[in-house]
VEXTIRO-382751 format. One record per atom (N, C-alpha, C): z, y, x; residue in three letters. Coordinates in steps of 0.1 Angstrom, whole numbers, plus 5000, padded with zeros to 4 digits. Each point is the difference from the previous one (the first is absolute). Layout:
VEXTIRO-382751
ZYXALA ...
This chain:
VEXTIRO-382751
490152254990MET 500049964986MET 499950124991MET 499349994989SER 499850114991SER 501250034991SER 500949904999LYS 501250024992LYS 501249985009LYS 500950104999SER 501150005009SER 501249914995SER 500049974987THR 501149924994THR 499949855005THR 501149945004PRO 499949865004PRO 500349904989PRO 500250054988HIS 500549914989HIS 499050024988HIS 499949894992TYR 499550014987TYR 501050074991TYR 499550074990GLU 500850074991GLU 501049904993GLU 501350045001GLY 501049924994GLY 500649895009GLY 499349965011ALA 500549905009ALA 501050065010ALA 501149925003VAL 500950055010VAL 499649965014VAL 499049915001LEU 499549965013LEU 498649944998LEU 499150035009TYR 498649955000TYR 499749975014TYR 499649875003PHE 499749965014PHE 498949894999PHE 499549975012TRP 498949905002TRP 500549895009TRP 499849884996ALA 500449885008ALA 498849925003ALA 500049965013ILE 498849935006ILE 500549875006ILE 499349894997GLY 500349875006GLY 499649995015GLY 500149885005ASP 499849965014ASP 498650065005ASP 500150085011LEU 498950085005LEU 499349935012LEU 500849945009HIS 499449925011HIS 499050075008HIS 500450115005TYR 499150075010TYR 500049925013TYR 498850015006ARG 499849935013ARG 498950065008ARG 500150025013THR 499050065008THR 498849925004THR 500149874997LEU 498949915003LEU 498750064994LEU 498950035007PRO 498950084995PRO 499449944987PRO 499749875000ALA 499449954987ALA 500950014989ALA 501349975002TRP 501050014990TRP 500150154995TRP 500150095009ASP 500250144997ASP 498950054992ASP 498749965004ALA 498950054993ALA 500049964985ALA 500249874997THR 500149964986THR 501250064993THR 501150005007HIS 501250064994HIS 499850144996HIS 499450085009ARG 499950144997ARG 499050034988ARG 498949914999ARG 499150024989ARG 500749974987ARG 500849905000ARG 500749964987ARG 501050114996ARG 500850045010LEU 501050104996LEU 499550144998LEU 498750025004ALA 499450134997ALA 499850024985ALA 499849884993HIS 499950014985HIS 501350054994HIS 501149945005MET 501350044995MET 500350145003MET 499950055012PHE 500450135003PHE 499150114994PHE 498749974999THR 499150094993THR 500450024985THR 500249894994ASP 500550004986ASP 501350074998ASP 500949975009LEU 501450074999LEU 499950155002LEU 499250045009HIS 499850145002HIS 499550074988HIS 499049944993GLU 499450064988GLU 501150004989GLU 500749894998LEU 501049994990LEU 501150105002LEU 500450025013TRP 501150095002TRP 499650154998TRP 498750025002GLN 499550144997GLN 500150024985GLN 499849894992GLU 500150024985GLU 501450004995GLU 500949915004ILE 501349984994ILE 501150055009ILE 499850045012GLY 501050055009GLY 500449895010GLY 500450055011ALA 500449915011ALA 501449934997ALA 500249885004PRO 501249934997PRO 501150065009PRO 501349974996ALA 501150045008ALA 500049935014ALA 499649885000PHE 499849925013PHE 499249884998PHE 499649945011CYS 499349874999CYS 500949905008CYS 500049874996VAL 500949915006VAL 499249865002VAL 500349935011SER 499449875002SER 501049915007SER 500649904993PRO 501149925005PRO 499649895009PRO 499450025011GLY 499849905010GLY 498649955002GLY 499749945011ASP 498749955004ASP 499050125001ASP 500550115006LEU 499150115003LEU 498949975010LEU 500449905009VAL 499149965010VAL 499849855000VAL 498949955006GLU 499749865001GLU 500949935011GLU 500150075011THR 500949955011THR 500850115005THR 501149965007CYS 501050105004CYS 499550095012CYS 498849985005ALA 499650085012ALA 500150154997ALA 500650085009PRO 500250144997PRO 498750074996PRO 498949965006ALA 498750074996ALA 499749994985ALA 500449884994ASN 499849994986ASN 500950094992ASN 501250025004HIS 500950094993HIS 499550145002HIS 499550045012GLN 499550135002GLN 498850034992GLN 499149904998LEU 498850014992LEU 500450034985LEU 501049914995ALA 500450014986ALA 500650144998ALA 500950055008ARG 500650124998ARG 499050125001ARG 499149995009ALA 499050115001ALA 499150014988ALA 499549884995ARG 499150004988ARG 500850044988ARG 501249964998LEU 500850044988LEU 500350155001LEU 500350055011GLN 500250155001GLN 498750074997GLN 498949955005GLU 498750074997GLU 499850004985GLU 500249894993GLU 499749994986GLU 501050064991GLU 501350005004LEU 501150054991LEU 500450145002LEU 499750055012GLY 500350145003GLY 501550034999GLY 500450094991THR 501450044999THR 500849914991THR 499349904993ILE 500849924991ILE 500949905009ILE 501350004997PRO 500849915008PRO 499749864998PRO 500149925011PHE 499749865000PHE 501249925005PHE 500449904992TYR 501249915004TYR 499549865002TYR 500149965013PRO 499649875004PRO 501149895000PRO 499749884998GLY 500949895000GLY 499649905011GLY 501049915002LEU 499849905011LEU 499749864993LEU 498849945004GLY 499649874994GLY 500049905011GLY 499549884996ASN 499949895010ASN 499050035011ASN 498950074997HIS 499050025010HIS 500450105010HIS 501050084997GLU 500650095010GLU 500749925011GLU 500349874997PHE 500649915010PHE 499049895005PHE 498750024997PHE 498949915004PHE 499450055013PHE 500249925011GLY 499550045013GLY 499249895007GLY 498849974996PRO 499249895005PRO 499650025014PRO 500150125006ASP 499550035013ASP 501250005010ASP 501149934997GLY 501149995010GLY 500950125000GLY 500050084989ASP 500950115000ASP 501449965001ASP 500850085006ASP 501549985001ASP 500750014987ASP 500549894995PRO 500750014986PRO 501150105000PRO 500650035011ALA 501150104999ALA 499550144998ALA 498750035002THR 499550134999THR 499350034986THR 499949894992MET 499250024988MET 500650104990MET 501349984998ALA 500750094990ALA 500050145006ALA 500350015013ARG 500050135007ARG 498750074999ARG 498949935001THR 498750064998THR 499850074987THR 500549924990PHE 499950064986PHE 500850134999PHE 501349995004THR 500850124998THR 499550125009THR 499549985012GLU 499650115008GLU 498750064995GLU 499149924996ILE 498750064995ILE 500150064987ILE 500749944990TRP 500150054987TRP 501150104998TRP 500950005009GLY 501250094999GLY 500949974989GLY 500149874996LYS 500949964990LYS 500949885005LYS 501249994996PRO 500849885003PRO 499449884993PRO 500649885003LEU 499549884994LEU 500350004985LEU 501150054996ARG 500350014986ARG 500650144998ARG 499750074988TYR 500450134998TYR 499950044986TYR 500550124997THR 499950054986THR 499450145001THR 499550054989TRP 499650144999TRP 500250044985TRP 500150134999GLN 500250064987GLN 498750064994GLN 499749964988ALA 498850054993ALA 500450074987ALA 500350135001GLY 500550064988GLY 501349944996GLY 500249954987PRO 501249944996PRO 500149855002PRO 499149955008ILE 499949855002ILE 500249975015ILE 500849895002THR 500249955013THR 499049885003THR 499350015011CYS 499149895005CYS 500649935011CYS 499949875000ILE 500649915010ILE 498949915006ILE 499850025013MET 499049915007MET 500849905008MET 499749874997LEU 500749895007LEU 499049945010LEU 500549935010ASP 499249945010ASP 499849854999ASP 498849955003TYR 499749865001TYR 500749955012TYR 500549885000PRO 500849955011PRO 499249975012PRO 500550035012ASP 499449965012ASP 500049855001ASP 498849945002PRO 500049855000PRO 500849945011PRO 500450075011GLN 500949955010GLN 501349974995GLN 500450064988THR 501349984995THR 500149894990THR 498849934997LEU 499949904990LEU 500149865007LEU 500649914993ALA 500149865005ALA 498649945000ALA 499250034989GLU 498749954998GLU 499250124995GLU 498850035006VAL 499250124996VAL 499649994985VAL 499749884996GLU 499549984986GLU 501150024990GLU 501350005004HIS 501150014991HIS 500650145002HIS 499650104992VAL 500350145002VAL 501350034993VAL 500950065007TYR 501350054995TYR 500150155003TYR 500250084989ILE 500450145002ILE 501350015008ILE 500150085010SER 501150005009SER 501350054993SER 501149965005GLU 501350044994GLU 500150155002GLU 499550065011GLU 500050145002GLU 499250074989GLU 498849954996ALA 499250064990ALA 500749994986ALA 500649894998LEU 500749984987LEU 501150104999LEU 500850025010ARG 501150095000ARG 499550154998ARG 498950025007PHE 499450144999PHE 499650024986PHE 499349914993LEU 499650014986LEU 501350034991LEU 501049915002ASP 501250014992ASP 500650145002ASP 500150045012THR 500750135003THR 499250124995THR 498749995002ALA 499150124995ALA 500150014985ALA 500049894993LEU 500150004985LEU 501350054996LEU 501149975007SER 501350044997SER 500250155002SER 499450055012GLU 500250145003GLU 499250094991GLU 499049954994HIS 499150084991HIS 500149954986HIS 501249954995ALA 500249944987ALA 499650094989ALA 500050135002ASP 499750094989ASP 498550044999ASP 499249935009GLN 498650035000GLN 499249874998GLN 498950014993ARG 499149895000ARG 499549965014ARG 499849875002ALA 499649965014ALA 498749914999ALA 499150025010LEU 498849925001LEU 500249935014LEU 499749875000ILE 500149925012ILE 498749955004ILE 499750005013PHE 498849965006PHE 500349895011PHE 499349894999LEU 500249895009LEU 498749935002LEU 499649965012HIS 498649945002HIS 499849884991HIS 500949914999CYS 499849874993CYS 500650014986CYS 499349944990PRO 500549994986PRO 501249904999PRO 500850024990LEU 501149904998LEU 499449874994LEU 500749895001ARG 499549874995ARG 499850014985ARG 498949944996ASN 499749994985ASN 499750134994ASN 499350095007THR 499550124993THR 498549994999THR 499250055010VAL 498649995000VAL 499549855002VAL 499149954992LEU 499549865001LEU 498550005003LEU 499449894999GLU 498649985004GLU 499149994987GLU 498750045002ARG 499150004989ARG 499649864996ARG 500049915010GLY 499649864998GLY 500349935013GLY 500049865000PRO 500349935012PRO 499150045012PRO 500750045011GLY 499350045012GLY 499450135001GLY 500150084989ARG 499350135000ARG 500850115006ARG 501349995000ASP 500950115005ASP 501249955007ASP 500450085010PHE 501449985005PHE 500950064990PHE 501249944999HIS 500950044988HIS 501549985004HIS 500850054991SER 501450015002SER 500849874999SER 499349894996LEU 500749874999LEU 499849925013LEU 499250065009GLU 499849945013GLU 501050045011GLU 500449915008ARG 500850045012ARG 499250095009ARG 500650095006PHE 499450105009PHE 499650124991PHE 499649984988PHE 499550114992PHE 501150064991PHE 501249955000SER 501250064994SER 501249955007SER 501150085000PRO 501249975007PRO 500749884994PRO 500649925009GLU 500849894996GLU 501350054993GLU 500450125004ASN 501250064993ASN 499750104990ASN 498949984992SER 499650094990SER 501150024990SER 500849894997GLN 501150024990GLN 501150095005GLN 500250005013GLU 501050105005GLU 499550144998GLU 498750025002VAL 499550144998VAL 500150034985VAL 499749914991ARG 500150024986ARG 501550034996ARG 500949935007GLY 501450024997GLY 500450155003GLY 499550055011ILE 500350145003ILE 499450094990ILE 498849984996LEU 499350084990LEU 500849994987LEU 500549894996ALA 500749984988ALA 501350084999ALA 500650025012ARG 501350075000ARG 499850154999ARG 498850055002HIS 499850155000HIS 499050044989HIS 500550064990ARG 499150044989ARG 499050105003ARG 500150075012ASN 499050105004ASN 498849935006ASN 500149875004ALA 498849935005ALA 499049994989ALA 498850065002SER 499050014989SER 498749935003SER 499450035011LEU 498749955004LEU 500049945014LEU 499449895001PHE 500049925013PHE 498549985004PHE 499550065011PHE 498649995004PHE 499949915012PHE 498949925000SER 499849915011SER 498449995002SER 499749935011GLY 498649975002GLY 499949865005GLY 499449975012HIS 500149885008HIS 499049894995HIS 499949984987THR 499249894994THR 498550034999THR 499650125001HIS 498650044998HIS 499549944987HIS 500850014989SER 499749944988SER 498750054994SER 499249924993GLY 498850044994GLY 500250064986GLY 499050074995TRP 500150064987TRP 500349904989TRP 500950044991GLU 500549924989GLU 500949885004GLU 500550005013SER 501049905003SER 501250024991SER 500549904994PRO 501250014992PRO 501250065007PRO 500750094994GLY 501250065006GLY 499750115010GLY 498850065000LEU 499850115009LEU 501150114997LEU 500250024987VAL 501150094996VAL 500849924990VAL 501349975002THR 500849924992THR 501450064999THR 500650004988THR 501450054998THR 501049894997THR 501150015007GLU 501149904998GLU 501250084995GLU 500849934993GLN 501350064996GLN 501149945010GLN 500650085008LEU 501049965009LEU 501350074997LEU 500949914995ASN 501350054995ASN 499950124990ASN 499149974991ASN 499850094988ASN 499350145004ASN 499450015011HIS 499150115002HIS 498749955006HIS 498950084997ALA 498749965003ALA 499650045015ALA 499449905007VAL 499550035013VAL 498549955000VAL 499150095003THR 498649965000THR 499549985014THR 499349895002PHE 499449965013PHE 498550035000PHE 499650075010VAL 498650045001VAL 499449955013VAL 499049914999ASN 499449955012ASN 498750085003ASN 499950065012LEU 498950095003LEU 498949925006LEU 498949984993MET 498849945006MET 499550085012MET 499349935009SER 499550065012SER 498750064998SER 499750125005PRO 498750065000PRO 499049945010PRO 500649925010TRP 499249945010TRP 499349874995TRP 500849914994TYR 499449894993TYR 501049944991TYR 499649944989THR 500849924991THR 499649864999THR 500949914997GLY 499649864998GLY 500349925013GLY 500349874998ARG 500449915010ARG 498849975010ARG 498850004995LYS 498949955008LYS 499050125004LYS 500650124999ALA 499250125003ALA 500550065013ALA 499250105005GLY 500450075012GLY 499049985011GLY 500450045012PRO 499149995012PRO 500149865006PRO 498949935001TYR 500049875005TYR 498849995010TYR 500249955012SER 498949975010SER 499050115001SER 500550135000GLY 499150115002GLY 499350054987GLY 500349944989SER 499450044987SER 501150034990SER 499750074989TYR 501050034990TYR 499749934988TYR 501049924995VAL 499949924987VAL 500750084989VAL 499350034990ALA 500550084989ALA 500649914989ALA 501150054994ASP 500649934988ASP 499150024988ASP 500349934989ASP 499350014988ASP 501050024989ASP 500150124994PRO 499250125003PRO 500450075013PRO 499050065006ASP 500350085013ASP 500450144996ASP 501350035002ILE 500550134996ILE 500750065012ILE 500150144999ILE 500850075010ILE 501150084992ILE 501249954999PRO 501050054991PRO 501150085007PRO 500550104992SER 501350065004SER 500750044987SER 501250045001PHE 500950024988PHE 500550144999PHE 499850064988CYS 500650134997CYS 501349974992CYS 501150065004VAL 501249984993VAL 500650144996VAL 500350004987GLN 500750124994GLN 501349964994GLN 501150075004ILE 501349974994ILE 500450104990ILE 500349964988TYR 500550094990TYR 501549974997TYR 500650074991ASN 501449984997ASN 500349864996ASN 499249944991ASP 500449874995ASP 498949895002ASP 499050035007PHE 499049905003PHE 499250045013PHE 499349905005ALA 499150025012ALA 498649964996ALA 499050085004SER 498649964998SER 499549965013SER 499549885001ILE 499449945012ILE 498549974997ILE 499150065007ARG 498649984998ARG 499349955012ARG 499149914999VAL 499249955011VAL 498650074999VAL 499750065012ARG 498750075001ARG 499149915008ARG 498849974996GLU 499049925007GLU 499050105006GLU 499950015014HIS 499350105006HIS 498549985002HIS 499649874999PHE 498649975001PHE 499350074988PHE 500549984988THR 499350054988THR 500750134995THR 501150045007ARG 500650124996ARG 500550004985ARG 500749904997ARG 500549984986ARG 501549955001ARG 500750034989TRP 501349944998TRP 499949864994TRP 500749915006LEU 499949864995LEU 501049974990LEU 501250055001LYS 501149974991LYS 501150105001LYS 500850024990GLU 501250075000GLU 501149924994GLU 501249995008TRP 501249954994TRP 501050114998TRP 500650004988LYS 501150094997LYS 501249924999LYS 500950015010VAL 501249925001VAL 501350084998VAL 501049934994PRO 501250074996PRO 500850035012PRO 500850114999LEU 500950045010LEU 501450014994LEU 501049955006ASP 501449994994ASP 500550144997ASP 500850014990GLU 500550124995GLU 501250055009GLU 500649915007ALA 501350035007ALA 499950115010ALA 498850025006THR 499850105011THR 499250124995THR 499950024988ARG 499350124996ARG 500850125002ARG 
């Protein structure tokens, strides 16, 4: 990178967030996938030459299409190749538990931790900010796969992490959005947070934890592959008199309910975009910008408030 600083001037943290990536070794899939993501990485490399490399990149789940170790190895190798020395923080999504080829369910989570070198849920420090990665629940632990519940272990982990870092602003990452955040553009166009499977049944329990901790500031998710201009892509709620902003990361692989790889061909959304998110944290607000890598332009910027209690 031509600039050594990882931050925009005045920002306390600058990082890049990328939605569901879905790497897969299947040759036809990999060929199309690599062509699409080449647009993203080429644009990011040029941007980072201009504005500086981010402190880290993060993707909260569905890094792979299926849990086969070869898919994880492919994803890790490609991301290392593209990101170089920029730290990358992976999350666990539902596709990390998807084993259509008879994979042993007991090994799926272990495959993730061994290949990525991260536990299922973890925290990391980014300057003055605490980052919390939560895990999508193992479907084996659910009474019904379509009725998703964030585990009691994950809820306790979130509550404890927010308590232990009460004097620091906190960012939370979870694969699935909370209920009634990101919505659909029109009937049948998008998966969205009012649907079962696409948001946790115990979303209010998660909100209750966020409400108790004034340092909870931003909550990032993916999972829905929401299309451009889906309502609530970025939405702010007041929880117990402090602001929490929910950010849904669109996928650079495909957006929209009826798009993606089907029967050996690729169906594009309308509009067909390859998005990722640039996040800058300042003392009293956050700037969240969507970059569209096909056309190499910024689509929109949200400037959202950050609570004063943790400054």
